[in-house]
C-alpha positions in Angstrom: -27.3 -35.4 15.1 -31.1 -34.7 14.9 -32.9 -32.8 12.2 -33.6 -30.1 14.7 -29.9 -29.8 15.7 -29.0 -29.6 12.0 -31.6 -27.0 11.4 -30.4 -24.9 14.3 -26.7 -25.3 13.2 -27.8 -24.2 9.6 -29.6 -21.1 10.8 -26.7 -20.2 13.0 -24.3 -20.5 10.1 -26.6 -18.5 8.0 -26.9 -15.8 10.6 -23.1 -15.7 10.9 -22.9 -15.5 7.1 -25.2 -12.6 6.9 -23.5 -10.8 9.8 -20.2 -11.2 8.0 -21.6 -10.0 4.7 -23.1 -7.0 6.5 -19.9 -6.1 8.2 -18.0 -6.4 4.9 -20.5 -4.1 3.0 -20.3 -1.5 5.8 -16.5 -1.6 5.8 -16.5 -1.2 2.0 -19.0 1.7 2.3 -16.8 3.5 4.8 -13.7 2.9 2.7 -15.3 4.1 -0.6 -16.8 7.1 1.1 -13.3 8.1 2.6 -11.7 7.7 -0.8 -14.2 9.6 -2.9 -15.4 12.4 -0.5 -12.4 14.6 -1.3 -13.0 14.1 -5.0 -16.6 15.0 -4.8 -16.0 18.2 -2.8 -13.7 19.5 -5.5 -15.0 21.9 -8.1 -15.0 21.1 -11.8 -12.0 22.7 -13.6 -12.9 25.5 -16.0 -11.3 23.7 -19.0 -13.6 20.8 -18.5 -16.6 23.0 -18.1 -15.6 24.7 -21.4 -15.5 21.4 -23.1 -18.9 20.4 -21.8 -20.3 23.7 -23.0 -18.8 23.2 -26.5 -20.2 19.7 -26.7 -23.6 20.9 -25.6 -23.6 23.7 -28.4 -22.6 21.0 -31.1 -25.6 18.8 -30.0 -28.1 21.7 -30.2 
């Protein structure tokens, strides 16, 4: 195998690795978004807001 062939094979492998990594990151992003979107859209419970307000008052 010539140096040129090795170089082409290495760049192809590198391209395939980058494509695989990009596909994995995209799939993870979609999965995380699907999992956390419902949580983010919920309102904060009143009891938790009360605790935050009390903590803020103690700090001031």
